[in-house]
DRENPA-548313 format. One record per residue (C-alpha): x, y, z; residue in three letters. Coordinates in steps of 0.02 Angstrom, whole numbers, plus 32768, in hexadecimal, padded with zeros to 4 digits. Example, Ala and Ser with C-alpha at 12.3 -4.5 7.8 and 13.67 -1.06 7.14 Angstrom:
2
8267, 7F1F, 8186, ALA
82AC, 7FCB, 8165, SER
This chain:
605
B6D7, C01D, 7826, MET
B6A1, BFC3, 78C6, CYS
B5E7, BFD7, 789B, LYS
B608, BF8B, 77EF, PHE
B660, BEF3, 783B, VAL
B5D4, BEDC, 78BB, GLU
B54E, BEE5, 7834, LYS
B5AE, BE6A, 77C7, HIS
B5C0, BDF0, 785A, TYR
B504, BDF6, 7881, LYS
B4DC, BDD3, 77CA, MET
B54C, BD37, 77CE, ARG
B4F7, BCF7, 786D, LEU
B44B, BD10, 7821, LEU
B47D, BCB3, 7783, THR
B4C4, BC22, 77E9, LEU
B424, BC16, 7852, ASP
B3B8, BC0F, 77B6, ILE
B429, BB86, 7770, LEU
B41C, BB1D, 7811, VAL
B35E, BB2B, 7812, GLN
B358, BAF4, 775D, PHE
B3C7, BA5C, 777E, VAL
B35D, BA27, 7814, LYS
B2BE, BA30, 77AD, LYS
B311, B9D1, 771F, TYR
B350, B946, 7792, ILE
B2A5, B935, 77E5, CYS
B253, B92E, 773C, PHE
B2D1, B8AC, 76FF, ALA
B2B5, B83F, 7798, LEU
B1F9, B84E, 7787, LEU
B207, B81F, 76D2, LEU
B277, B78A, 76FD, PHE
B200, B749, 7782, VAL
B16D, B761, 770F, SER
B1C7, B702, 7687, SER
B1E9, B673, 7700, LEU
B133, B66E, 7733, GLY
B101, B675, 767C, TRP
B17D, B5E9, 7653, ALA
B13B, B581, 76E5, GLN
B087, B59D, 76AD, ASN
B0B9, B570, 75FD, THR
B107, B4CB, 7638, LEU
B06F, B4A1, 76A2, GLU
B004, B4AD, 7604, LYS
B060, B414, 75C2, GLN
B019, B368, 75E5, SER
B054, B2F6, 7671, PHE
B092, B280, 75ED, GLU
B0FD, B305, 759A, ALA
B142, B344, 763F, LEU
B163, B293, 767E, GLY
B1B5, B263, 75DA, ASN
B230, B2F4, 75F0, PHE
B256, B2C5, 76A5, LEU
B26E, B20D, 767B, ASP
B2E3, B230, 75EA, ASN
B34F, B2BD, 7631, HIS
B3CA, B2C2, 76C0, LYS
B3AE, B32F, 7759, ASN
B446, B395, 7724, THR
B3E4, B3D9, 768F, ASP
B3C2, B493, 76AA, THR
B307, B47D, 768A, LEU
B2F2, B3DC, 76ED, TYR
B2B2, B42A, 778F, PHE
B244, B4A6, 772E, ASP
B1EB, B412, 76DF, TYR
B1E3, B3B8, 7787, LEU
B197, B450, 77DD, LYS
B118, B463, 7750, ALA
B0EB, B3AA, 775F, TYR
B0D5, B3B9, 781D, GLU
B06C, B459, 7811, ASN
AFFE, B40B, 778B, LYS
AFE7, B36C, 77F4, ALA
AFBA, B3CE, 7891, GLN
AF3C, B43A, 7832, LYS
AEEC, B39A, 77F4, ASN
AEFA, B34C, 78A2, ASP
AF43, B2B1, 784D, ASP
AF9C, B24C, 78D6, LEU
AFEE, B1D3, 785B, GLU
B03E, B260, 77F9, LYS
B06D, B2BF, 7898, ILE
B0C5, B21F, 78D0, PHE
B123, B21A, 782A, TYR
B15F, B2CE, 7840, ALA
B18C, B2B8, 78F8, LYS
B1EC, B219, 78CD, SER
B257, B27C, 7852, LYS
B27A, B301, 78D5, TYR
B2AB, B27C, 7956, ILE
B324, B229, 78DD, VAL
B371, B2C9, 7897, HIS
B35B, B342, 792A, GLY
B3EF, B3B1, 7952, ALA
B3F9, B385, 7A0B, ASN
B3AF, B31C, 7A97, PHE
B334, B3A1, 7AD5, ASN
B2EC, B3BC, 7A28, GLU
B2D7, B301, 7A09, ARG
B28A, B2E9, 7AB7, LEU
B20E, B379, 7A9B, ARG
B1CC, B32C, 79FA, HIS
B1BB, B27F, 7A4A, ALA
B15E, B2C7, 7AE0, GLN
B0EA, B32D, 7A71, GLU
B0C1, B28F, 7A10, LEU
B09B, B22F, 7AB0, LEU
B02F, B2BD, 7AF3, LYS
AFC9, B2C4, 7A53, LEU
AFB5, B205, 7A50, SER
AF76, B203, 7B04, ILE
AEFF, B291, 7ADC, LYS
AEB7, B22E, 7A4D, LYS
AEB9, B18C, 7AB4, GLN
AF0E, B134, 7A23, ASP
AF62, B09A, 7A6F, VAL
AFC9, B072, 79D4, LYS
B016, B120, 79C8, TYR
B02E, B125, 7A83, MET
B099, B089, 7A6E, GLY
B0F4, B0D7, 79D9, LEU
B112, B177, 7A3C, ALA
B15E, B113, 7ACC, TYR
B1C9, B0BC, 7A49, ASN
B209, B164, 7A0B, LYS
B22F, B19C, 7ABD, LEU
B292, B0FB, 7AD3, ALA
B2F2, B127, 7A33, LEU
B318, B1D7, 7A74, VAL
B365, B192, 7B14, TYR
B3BD, B105, 7AB6, TYR
B416, B187, 7A4D, LYS
B450, B1D6, 7AF0, GLU
B488, B127, 7B2A, ARG
B416, B133, 7BC1, ASP
B3E9, B07A, 7BC3, MET
B37C, B083, 7C5F, GLU
B306, B108, 7C19, GLN
B309, B0BA, 7B6C, SER
B2D7, B010, 7BB3, LEU
B250, B062, 7C1E, HIS
B1FA, B0B2, 7B88, TYR
B216, B01A, 7B18, GLU
B1BA, AFAD, 7B97, LEU
B12B, B02B, 7B9C, LEU
B126, B027, 7ADF, ALA
B11E, AF68, 7ADD, GLU
B092, AF6D, 7B5E, LYS
B027, AFE4, 7AF6, GLN
B04C, AF91, 7A4E, LEU
B020, AEE4, 7A92, SER
AF6D, AF26, 7AA4, LYS
AF65, AF45, 79E8, THR
AF6D, AEDC, 794B, ASN
B00D, AF36, 7912, ASP
B080, AEA0, 7920, LEU
B107, AEF2, 78B7, TYR
B124, AF85, 792E, ASN
B108, AF13, 79C5, LEU
B199, AEA4, 7990, ASN
B1FF, AF3A, 795F, LYS
B1EB, AF75, 7A12, SER
B215, AEC8, 7A55, ARG
B2B2, AEC7, 79EA, TYR
B2E6, AF6C, 7A3A, GLY
B2C5, AF26, 7AE9, ILE
B32B, AE8B, 7AC2, ALA
B3BC, AEF5, 7A7F, THR
B3C3, AF5C, 7B1F, ILE
B3BD, AEC1, 7B8D, TYR
B44B, AE75, 7B28, TYR
B4B1, AF13, 7B33, PHE
B4A2, AF1E, 7BF0, VAL
B4CA, AE65, 7C05, GLY
B41E, AE20, 7C32, ASP
B42E, AD91, 7BB6, TYR
B39C, AD26, 7BEF, GLU
B31D, ADB2, 7BD8, LYS
B36F, ADE5, 7B35, ALA
B362, AD32, 7AF4, LEU
B2AA, AD2B, 7B23, SER
B27F, ADC7, 7ABF, PHE
B2ED, AD99, 7A2A, PHE
B295, ACF0, 7A23, SER
B1EE, AD4A, 7A17, GLN
B229, ADBC, 798A, THR
B277, AD28, 792E, ALA
B1D1, ACC8, 7935, ASN
B174, AD60, 78F2, TYR
B1EA, AD80, 785F, TYR
B1F2, ACC8, 7836, LYS
B139, ACC4, 780C, ASN
B140, AD5F, 779C, GLN
B159, AD5C, 76E0, ASN
B1B7, ADFC, 76B1, SER
B272, AE06, 768F, TYR
B28A, AE87, 771B, ASN
B235, AE0E, 7793, ASP
B2B3, AD89, 775D, LEU
B341, ADFF, 778A, ARG
B2EC, AE28, 7830, GLY
B2DD, AD6E, 7852, TYR
B396, AD4E, 782E, ILE
B3C9, ADE2, 789C, SER
B35D, ADA3, 792D, SER
B3A5, ACF3, 7920, VAL
B456, AD38, 7921, LYS
B431, AD93, 79C3, PHE
B3EA, ACF0, 7A07, GLU
B492, ACA0, 79DF, ILE
B4F0, AD2D, 7A39, LYS
B486, AD15, 7AD4, ASN
B499, AC57, 7AD1, HIS
B558, AC6E, 7ACA, ILE
B553, ACEC, 7B5A, ALA
B4EA, AC6F, 7BBF, LEU
B564, ABE3, 7B8F, GLN
B4DB, AB85, 7B32, GLN
B552, AB4E, 7AA9, PHE
B4EC, AABF, 7A60, ASP
B457, AB32, 7A45, ALA
B4CB, ABB4, 79F6, ALA
B517, AB2F, 7982, THR
B46B, AAF4, 7949, GLN
B435, ABA5, 791D, LEU
B4DA, ABC9, 78C3, ILE
B4C3, AB2E, 7857, ASN
B40D, AB5E, 7838, PHE
B43A, AC10, 7804, LEU
B4C1, ABD0, 778F, ASP
B435, AB88, 7722, ASN
B3B6, AC11, 7745, GLU
B42A, AC9C, 7709, GLU
B430, AC4F, 765B, LYS
B384, ACA0, 7640, LYS
B3D5, AD4C, 764A, LEU
B407, ADB7, 75B6, LYS
B4BD, ADA9, 7583, THR
B4F9, AE50, 75CD, HIS
B49F, AE2A, 7671, HIS
B4D9, AD75, 7673, LEU
B593, ADA0, 7678, GLU
B578, AE1D, 7705, LEU
B50B, ADAC, 7771, GLU
B582, AD19, 7755, ASN
B610, AD85, 7797, GLY
B5B2, ADA8, 7839, TYR
B582, ACF0, 7846, LEU
B63B, ACC1, 7839, PHE
B65E, AD35, 78CC, LEU
B5D4, ACE5, 7934, LEU
B613, AC38, 7907, ASN
B6C3, AC6C, 793A, GLY
B683, ACA9, 79E3, GLN
B625, AC05, 79FE, ASN
B6BB, AB9A, 79CD, LEU
B72D, ABFD, 7A42, PHE
B6B4, ABDC, 7AD3, ALA
B6C3, AB22, 7AA9, GLN
B784, AB30, 7AAB, LYS
B794, AB0E, 79F0, GLN
B813, AB9A, 79DE, TYR
B85B, AB77, 7931, LYS
B7AF, AB62, 78E3, ALA
B772, ABFD, 793D, SER
B807, AC64, 7901, LEU
B7E7, AC2E, 784D, GLU
B72F, AC62, 7855, LYS
B752, AD0D, 78A4, VAL
B7DE, AD34, 7829, GLN
B767, AD09, 779C, LYS
B6E3, AD7F, 77E3, ALA
B757, AE14, 77FF, LEU
B768, AE56, 774A, PRO
B6AA, AE54, 7731, VAL
B68A, AEB2, 77D3, ILE
B713, AF32, 77AD, LYS
B6C7, AF52, 7701, ASN
B621, AF71, 7757, ASN
B679, AFF7, 77C2, GLU
B634, AFA7, 7861, ASP
B6C0, AFDA, 78D9, PHE
B66C, AF8C, 7972, ALA
B665, AEDC, 7928, ASN
B70B, AEF6, 78D1, GLU
B75D, AF0B, 797B, HIS
B6F8, AE7B, 79C1, LEU
B74C, AE14, 7939, ALA
B7F8, AE56, 7971, TYR
B7CB, AE23, 7A23, LEU
B7A3, AD70, 79F1, TYR
B83B, AD62, 797F, ILE
B8A3, AD97, 7A16, GLY
B84A, AD1F, 7A8C, LYS
B869, AC8C, 7A16, ASN
B920, ACBA, 79FC, LEU
B933, ACC8, 7AB9, TRP
B8F0, AC18, 7AD1, GLN
B962, ABDA, 7A46, LEU
B9F5, AC22, 7AAA, ASN
BA1A, ACAC, 7A2C, GLU
BA0C, AD31, 7AB0, LYS
BA74, ADBB, 7A60, GLU
BA06, ADB4, 79C3, GLU
B96B, ADAD, 7A32, ALA
B99F, AE4A, 7A8E, VAL
B9A6, AEA9, 79E9, GLU
B8EF, AE7D, 79CB, GLN
B8BC, AEB4, 7A7A, PHE
B916, AF59, 7A5F, ARG
B8AA, AF77, 79C6, LYS
B811, AF6B, 7A36, VAL
B860, AFEB, 7AAB, ASP
B886, B05F, 7A17, TYR
B7CC, B05F, 79EE, LEU
B7A7, B0B3, 7A94, TYR
B834, B130, 7A77, ASP
B7F5, B15C, 79C9, GLU
B738, B157, 79DF, LYS
B71C, B14A, 7A9C, GLU
B6BB, B0AB, 7A79, TYR
B6B7, B009, 7ADB, SER
B638, AF8C, 7B1C, ASP
B629, AEFC, 7B96, LEU
B679, AE80, 7B1E, ASN
B70C, AEED, 7AEC, LEU
B73C, AF10, 7BA1, LEU
B782, AE5F, 7BA7, GLU
B818, AE98, 7B3F, ALA
B85A, AEF7, 7BD7, TYR
B854, AE58, 7C41, ASP
B8CA, AE04, 7BC6, TYR
B93D, AE9B, 7BB9, LEU
B94C, AEA5, 7C77, ILE
B96B, ADE9, 7C82, ALA
B9F2, ADF1, 7BFB, TYR
BA55, AE7B, 7C4F, TYR
BA42, AE22, 7CF5, LYS
BA9A, AD89, 7CAC, THR
BB25, ADF8, 7C69, THR
BB31, AE51, 7D12, ASN
BB16, AEFA, 7CBE, ASN
BAC6, AF5D, 7D4B, LEU
BABF, AFFD, 7CE6, LYS
BA54, AFB1, 7C5C, MET
B9EA, AF50, 7CDA, GLN
B9C1, AFF4, 7D2F, LEU
B9A1, B04B, 7C88, PHE
B91E, AFCC, 7C4F, TYR
B8D0, AFBC, 7CFD, THR
B8B5, B078, 7CFD, GLU
B876, B06D, 7C49, LYS
B7F7, AFE7, 7C7B, LEU
B7BA, B055, 7D0A, LEU
B7AD, B0E9, 7C93, THR
B74A, B089, 7C10, VAL
B6D9, B038, 7C93, SER
B6B1, B0E1, 7CE0, ASN
B694, B12A, 7C34, HIS
B619, B09E, 7C0A, LEU
B5BD, B0B8, 7CAF, GLN
B5A9, B171, 7C8D, LYS
B580, B15F, 7BD5, GLN
B50D, B0C8, 7BE0, TYR
B498, B0D9, 7C72, LYS
B460, B02D, 7CA8, GLY
B50B, AFDA, 7C99, LEU
B543, B003, 7D4B, SER
B508, AF5F, 7D99, ASN
B54D, AEF6, 7D0B, VAL
B5F6, AF4B, 7D0F, LEU
B5FD, AF3E, 7DCC, HIS
B5DE, AE83, 7DC0, THR
B65C, AE67, 7D35, LYS
B6DF, AEE5, 7D6C, TYR
B6D0, AF11, 7E24, GLU
B712, AFC3, 7E28, THR
B756, AFB9, 7ED9, THR
B7BF, AF21, 7EAB, LYS
B800, AF77, 7E0E, LEU
B82C, B011, 7E72, GLU
B883, AFA7, 7EF6, ALA
B8E4, AF51, 7E6C, SER
B911, AFFA, 7E22, ARG
B94B, B03C, 7ECC, ASP
B9B4, AF9F, 7EE8, TYR
BA05, AFB0, 7E3C, LEU
BA29, B068, 7E5B, GLN
BA7C, B03D, 7F01, LYS
BAE1, AFAF, 7EB4, GLU
BB15, B01D, 7E23, LEU
BB53, B0A2, 7E9C, LYS
BBB6, B01E, 7EFA, ILE
BBFC, AFDC, 7E56, GLN
BC2C, B08C, 7E1F, MET
BC7E, B0AB, 7EC9, TYR
BCE2, B00B, 7EB5, ARG
BD15, B03E, 7E07, LYS
BD50, B0E6, 7E46, TYR
BDB0, B092, 7ED5, VAL
BE01, B017, 7E5C, ILE
BE25, B0A5, 7DE3, LEU
BE73, B109, 7E71, GLY
BEDE, B076, 7EA8, ILE
BF0E, B052, 7DF4, ALA
BF3F, B109, 7DDD, THR
BFAA, B104, 7E7A, VAL
BFFB, B061, 7E41, VAL
C01B, B0A5, 7D93, ILE
C066, B145, 7DDA, VAL
C0CF, B0DD, 7E50, PHE
C10A, B06A, 7DC3, LEU
C12F, B0FD, 7D51, VAL
C18F, B14F, 7DDF, SER
C1EE, B0AD, 7DFD, CYS
C213, B09D, 7D45, LEU
C24D, B151, 7D3E, PHE
C2B7, B137, 7DD9, TYR
C2FB, B093, 7D92, TYR
C329, B0E3, 7CEC, LYS
C376, B177, 7D43, LYS
C3D6, B102, 7DB6, LYS
C40F, B097, 7D23, GLN
C449, B134, 7CCA, LYS
C4A8, B16C, 7D65, THR
C4F5, B0C0, 7D7A, LEU
C527, B0BC, 7CC3, ARG
C579, B165, 7CD6, GLN
C5D6, B127, 7D71, LYS
C60B, B08B, 7D11, TYR
C64A, B0F1, 7C7D, GLU
C6A5, B16D, 7CEF, LEU
C6F6, B0E0, 7D50, PHE
C72F, B07E, 7CB7, THR
C772, B11D, 7C64, GLN
C7D2, B149, 7D03, GLN
C81F, B09B, 7D08, ARG
C84E, B0A9, 7C52, LEU
C8A1, B152, 7C68, PHE
C8F7, B116, 7D05, SER
C940, B080, 7CA9, GLU
C979, B0EE, 7C18, LEU
C9C1, B16E, 7C8F, GLY
C975, B1FC, 7C26, THR
C96A, B2AB, 7C6A, THR
C8F1, B2E9, 7BE2, HIS
C844, B2CC, 7C29, ILE
C7C1, B2F8, 7BA8, VAL
C71F, B2D0, 7C04, MET
C6F5, B34E, 7C8E, PRO
C6AC, B2C3, 7CF9, GLU
C752, B263, 7CF3, ILE
C7B0, B302, 7D15, LYS
C747, B320, 7DAF, GLN
C763, B26A, 7DE4, PHE
C820, B27E, 7DD2, GLU
C81B, B320, 7E31, LYS
C7C0, B2CF, 7EC3, GLU
C83D, B23D, 7EC4, ASN
C8D2, B2B3, 7EC5, LYS
C886, B312, 7F55, GLN
C873, B26E, 7FB5, LYS
C928, B23C, 7F8F, GLU
C965, B2E8, 7FC3, LEU
C904, B2DB, 8066, ALA
C952, B231, 8086, VAL
CA00, B275, 8061, TYR
C9E8, B30A, 80D2, ASN
C9A0, B29B, 8159, ARG
CA3C, B22E, 814B, GLY
CAAD, B2C4, 8157, LYS
CA58, B311, 81EC, THR
CA30, B272, 824B, SER
CAA2, B23B, 82D4, LYS
CB1B, B1B4, 8293, LYS
CB5E, B129, 8300, SER
CBC0, B0D9, 8271, LEU
CC5E, B111, 821C, SER
CC5E, B12E, 8160, ASP
CCCC, B096, 8148, LYS
CC54, B01F, 819F, ILE
CBC2, B06D, 8143, THR
CC19, B054, 809B, GLU
CC3F, AF9E, 80C5, GLU
CB8C, AF7A, 80F3, LEU
CB4C, AFCE, 8053, LEU
CBBF, AF5F, 7FEB, GLN
CB7E, AEC5, 8044, LYS
CACC, AF00, 8025, LEU
CAF4, AF11, 7F6C, ASN
CB2C, AE5D, 7F69, VAL
CA8C, AE2D, 7FC7, PHE
CA27, AE86, 7F43, GLU
CA86, AE3E, 7EAE, ASP
CA73, AD8C, 7EED, LYS
C9B7, ADAD, 7F08, GLN
C9C4, AD67, 7FB8, GLU
C933, ADD8, 7FE8, TYR
C8BF, AD59, 7F96, LEU
C8D2, ACE9, 802D, ASN
C82F, ACFE, 808D, PRO
C88A, ACD9, 8131, LYS
C8FD, AD6D, 811F, THR
C8F7, ADE1, 81B7, THR
C964, AE70, 81EF, ILE
C9B3, AE00, 8272, ASN
C9D7, AD72, 81F7, SER
CA1F, ADEB, 8176, LEU
CA8B, AE44, 81FA, ALA
CAD2, AD9C, 822D, LYS
CAF7, AD70, 8177, ASP
CB4F, AE18, 8160, LEU
CBB4, AE04, 8202, ASN
CB66, AE9B, 8254, THR
CAD9, AEC0, 82CB, ASN
CA26, AEF1, 82A6, SER
CA3F, AFA0, 82ED, LYS
CACC, AFCA, 8275, TYR
CA73, AF7C, 81E2, LEU
C9D1, AFD9, 8207, SER
CA31, B07E, 8214, GLU
CA85, B064, 816A, VAL
C9E2, B034, 8114, ILE
C984, B0C5, 8162, ASN
CA0B, B147, 813C, ASN
CA47, B109, 8094, CYS
C9AF, B0B3, 8049, LYS
C933, B12F, 8090, GLY
C8BB, B0AC, 80D7, GLN
C8A8, B02C, 815F, ASN
C8DC, AF77, 8149, PHE
C82F, AF34, 811D, THR
C810, AFB7, 8097, ASN
C8C0, AF9F, 8053, TYR
C8A4, AEE3, 8044, LEU
C7F9, AEF9, 7FF2, ASN
C83C, AF7D, 7F79, GLN
C8C0, AF03, 7F3B, LEU
C842, AE78, 7F26, ARG
C7C1, AEE6, 7ECB, ILE
C847, AF2D, 7E56, ASN
C876, AE7C, 7E26, LEU
C7BD, AE4D, 7E0F, VAL
C7A5, AEE1, 7D9A, LEU
C83D, AEB0, 7D33, THR
C806, ADFB, 7D27, GLU
C753, AE28, 7CFA, LEU
C792, AE90, 7C67, ASP
C7E9, ADFB, 7C16, ASP
C79C, AD5E, 7C61, ASN
C6EC, AD47, 7C1C, LYS
C6DA, ACA0, 7C76, LYS
C6F2, ACFB, 7D1B, LEU
C659, AD67, 7CF1, ARG
C5EE, ACCA, 7CE8, LYS
C612, AC9B, 7D9D, LEU
C59F, ACC9, 7E2B, THR
C5CA, AD5B, 7E9C, ILE
C5EC, ACDF, 7F2A, SER
C665, AC7C, 7EBC, ALA
C6C3, AD19, 7E88, ILE
C6CC, AD52, 7F3D, ALA
C718, ACAC, 7F71, GLU
C78F, ACAF, 7EDD, GLU
C7D8, AD57, 7F12, PHE
C7E9, AD3A, 7FCE, GLY
C744, AD7B, 8013, PHE
C6E9, AD17, 8097, ASN
C63C, AD35, 804C, ASN
C5DF, AD8C, 7FBF, ALA
C5A2, AE1A, 802F, ARG
C652, AE51, 8063, SER
C68A, AE45, 7FAC, PHE
C5F7, AEAD, 7F6C, SER
C613, AF32, 7FF3, ASP
C6CC, AF3D, 7FCA, ALA
C6AA, AF44, 7F0E, PHE
C62A, AFCF, 7F25, PHE
C6A2, B031, 7F93, LYS
C726, B02F, 7F0B, VAL
C6BB, B043, 7E6F, THR
C617, B08E, 7EAD, GLY
C5BF, AFFD, 7E55, LEU
C57C, AF50, 7E81, LYS
C5E4, AEC2, 7E37, PRO
C54D, AE77, 7DDE, SER
C526, AF1C, 7D87, TYR
C5DC, AF37, 7D59, TYR
C5E7, AE89, 7D0A, ILE
C543, AEA5, 7CAA, SER
C587, AF48, 7C60, GLN
C629, AEF1, 7C2C, LEU
C5BF, AE6F, 7BD0, GLU
C556, AEF8, 7B80, LYS
C5F2, AF53, 7B44, ASP
C637, AEB2, 7AF9, ASP
C595, AE92, 7A99, LYS
C592, AF44, 7A59, ALA
C646, AF35, 7A1E, ALA
C62D, AE8F, 79C4, SER
C-alpha cells in the first residue's frame, strides 16, 4: 500500500513539473511574439510618410493610445534620415507632452546636442528656447530666463525673425512675472514693433497681446498717460479682430483700463470697467485674471468706503490659493487689505491668521518660482512680517489671558450673586414663615383657642408656656420682700397704667413710675420682675410694641409713616431702639412686618 502511494505521488510531481515547463515556454513565446508584433507595428508605422504621421499627431490628443507610437515612429524616421527640422518637430512634441520633467529635459538636451554637432545656429537657438520652456513649466524662472536669453542671442544671428520675437516675448513675460518691468517693457516693445509690420491674422493677435503687456508694464511703472494712450489705441485696433476674438480681447482690455483708472484714483469708473470685464474672463476659465478682477473690485470698494463688501472680494483671492495653491505678485496685495481691515476692527485673531497666510503664500511663491526671492523680499520683507506675526501672537495671548481673567471674575461674581439671591430668597422665606407664625399666634391668643392646628404654632405656644412657667417658678422660689397685699395693690395700679397707655410717655422711667404709684423703685422692680417675668425696660417696650402691632393691623395710615415717626409716636427715643424692641418681640424688622401686612391686604382685595 505504501509503495503504491509513493509511486502515485511521484507521478503527480512529474506531471506538475512538465506543466510548469510548458507554461514557461508558452509565456516566453507569447512575450517574444508580443515584442515582435510591437517591432513589426513600429516598422509598419515608419513606412508611412512624414506627412501622414504628422497629420495624425497634429489632429489627435496625446491621450490617444496610438499617439506616442506615431510620435516614436516619426522620431525614428527623422533620425534615420538625419533630418534636423523633423527631429525638432518630434522633440518639440515630447517636450510639450512629456510625462515628467526629466523626460522633457532629456529631449531638449538631445536636441541642443544635435544642433551644436551640426553647427546649426537657428536650431541651437530653438533648442535653447525649448530648454527655457522646460524650466518655465517647472516655474524655475532663473533657469528659464537664462536659456531664453541664449536662444535670443543665437536667433538674432539668423533671419528667423518670427522665432526671434517669439523668444523675446518669452523673455519679456519672465521679466514681467518677476517684477522687472523696465526690461519687460523694452522686450514687449520690440515684439510689438515686429508683429505690427506683419500681415497675417495671428501676427495681429500677437501684436495686440504685446501691446497689452506694454500697458501692464506702464501701469506698474506708474506711467499712466502712456498706458491711457495705448488703451485708446487698442480700442480701435481690436475692431480688426474676428467677432469671437473681439469679445474676449475687449474683456481683457476692460480689465487693463480698470487697473489704469484705479491708479489714477478714478474708483467708480475703474469699478465699472472691471465688473464689465469679469464675466468675459470667467467664461474664458482664466482663474488667474478672474481673481485679479476680484482684487481690483475689492480695491475700488475699499476706496469707496465699502470695506465689508471689499473684504468679501479679497477673501475670494485667498480662496484661490486654498483651492489651487495659486498666487502671484499682484494677488498678494489682497492680504495687505485683509490685515489692514482686521487691524481697524481690532481683531487680533484674524490679523494673525492673514499675516501667517501672507507668509505662507510668499514662501510658497519663493519655492515654486525661482527668481522671485529678491522681488518678494523687496515688496514683503520676511523679517518684518515675522516680527509682525510674533507681535500679534503675543498680543493675542495677552488678550486671551485677559478674557480668561475677566471670565473668571465674571464667574465668581455670578456665583456670588446667585448665592446672594439664593440666600435672599431663603431668608425671605424664613422671614415670611416667622411672620405667618407670629400673626397666627397673635390671632389664636386673641381668640383664646386651645386647638392649635399648625405644628409650628403649637411649638411656639409650647415655648411660651415654658417661659411663663419658668417665670412663675422663679417668682415662687425667689426671696420676697413684699407682702401679697402690697404686691396685689401694685399690680392693680400697673393695670391702670397699662389701660391708660401711660407707657407711651417717652420720659417714663422706673423712678418716675414708682413715684406716680406711691411706691419706691425697688418694690416696683420686684413686682415687675416676679409677676411680669421681665425687667422694667423690657416690660415697657413689650407694652409699646403690643400697641404698635394692634394699631398697624387697623390703621393703614400709620403704615405710611417712617420708622422714626412710628417710634416717636409710641414713646421710643429713636428708630434704632424701636426696631430693636420690635425685633425682640416679633423676630422681625418693623419695615418687613409692615410690607407683609400691605402684601396680605393686596392679596385679600
